[in-house]
N, C-alpha and C positions, 0 to 999 in steps of 0.2 A: 774163602781163604781167611785165616785168622791173622791177627796183628803180627804175631811172631813169625809166621810163615811168610807174610808179605815182606818183612824186614830181611829175612834170610834170602828170599827170592830176589829182592832188590839188590843186595850186595853180591849174590852169585851171578846175577846178570848185568853187573856194572859195565861190562864192555860188550854186551850183546844188544845189537840194534836190529836184529832180525826177529821175526816172530811177533807175538801179540801178548799184551798184558790186559787182563780183565779189570773192570772198575774197582773191585775190592783190593786187588794188588796195588793199584796206583794210589787209591785214597788212604789205605792203611799206611803205605810208605810216606805219603804226604803228611799224615798226622805225626808219624815218627820224626820227620824232618822238622816240622813246625814245633812240636813239643820239645824235641832235642835242642833246637836252637834257643828256645825260651829257657829251658833248664840250664843249659850251658851259660847263657847270659846271666841268669841269677847267680850261679856259682861264681862266675867271673867277677860280678859286682861285689859279692861277699868277700872274695879272696883278694882282688886287686883294686877294688874301689870303682866308683862310677867313672865313666869315660874310657875305660879300657875295652878294647875290642879284639884282642889277639886270640882269645880262646874261641869266641864265636866265629871269627874268620877261619880258624883252623878247622872247626867243625864243619862249616859250610864248604870249605875246600875238600874235606874228606868225603862228603856225601854228594858233591856236585855231579860226578860222573854216574853214580848209581841212580840218582834222581833224574838226570837227563835221559838215561837209558830206559827207565821204567816209563817215563812220560812219552818217549819216542815210540815204545812198543804199545802204549795205550792208544796213541793216535792211530797207529796201524791197525789196532783192533777195531776201531770205528771205520776203517776203510780209507783213512786219510794218510798221506805220506808223513813220516815222522819229522822231516825237516821243517814242516810247518811250525813246529815248536820253536824254531829259531827266528821266526818273523818278529815276535815281540822283542827278542834280544837285539836284533838288528835295529829295530826302531829305537830302543833305549840307547844303543851306542851312537847312532846317528844323531838323535835329538840331544844327547849329552854333549857331543862335539859341537853341534850347531848352537845350542843354548849357551854353552860355555864361551864360545867365540862371541856371540852376540852380547852376552852379559859383560864380558871384558871390554868390548868396544863401547857399550853404553856407559860403563863406569869410567872409562878413559875420557869420554866426551864430557861427562859430569865434572871430572877433575879439571879438564882443560878449560871448561866454561866458567870456572871459579865457584863451583859448589851450587847451593840452592839459589843464589841470586842470579846465576846464569842459566837457569833451567829452560829458558826459552829455546835454546838450540837443541834441546833433547826432544822436541816435539816430533822431529822426523824419525824418532826411534819407535814410533807406534807400530810400524811394520815389523821391526825386530821383536817387539813384545808379542805381536800377533803370531809370528812364526814359533816362538817359544810356547805359546798357548796351544797352537795347533799340534805341535809335537807331543805335548802332554796329553791332549785328547786322543791322538793316534795311539800312544802307549796304552792308555786306558782301554780303548776299544779293542785293540789287538789282544790284550790280556783277557778281556771278557769273552772274546770269541774262543780263545784257547780253553778257558774254564768251561764254556758251553760244550765244546767238543769233548772234553774230558768226562763230562757227565752223561754223554749219549750212550745208549746201549751198544753192546758189542754187535758187530755185523755177523749175522747168522751164517753158519757154514764156512767153508774156506773162502779166503779172499786173496788178493795179490800178495799179501804178506805172510801167508801161511794158513794152516788149518786152525779151526776154532779151538781154543783151549777147552779141555774136557772138564773143567771145574764148574760144577753147577750145584 
């Protein structure tokens, strides 16, 4: 599959979570998303100045469903359920909520204790910091597992998600 065909296939299958997507389709579309966000970011910085993120956010919103769908189908091509793609997303959401709450409570305690002079009371926050670190490690490991799965060869022949795509 060529770069152009992968982009067309990605957008045509934006709402298709059935079937399978081969490695070239996924990785060419991944390159399109990465390069597109980079170029839109450069354009935005040139037009609107540093610090603006509206154009990049609009681009990412526009390609979110097609990218999710092609990733979903790619996992199914390797014989894994597509919803496994949502595990890192769930970890990010949970760890963001947890770390945000812990950071807020640590900062409030810092302010209540009178700043740097009263930092002795913050020693109990070692558990909070450990939870934030563990959440970060879980995010990284889940992301690495997904990348590993995306690089695996297609499952030969038909699987539970459909026939093997005929592109060879």
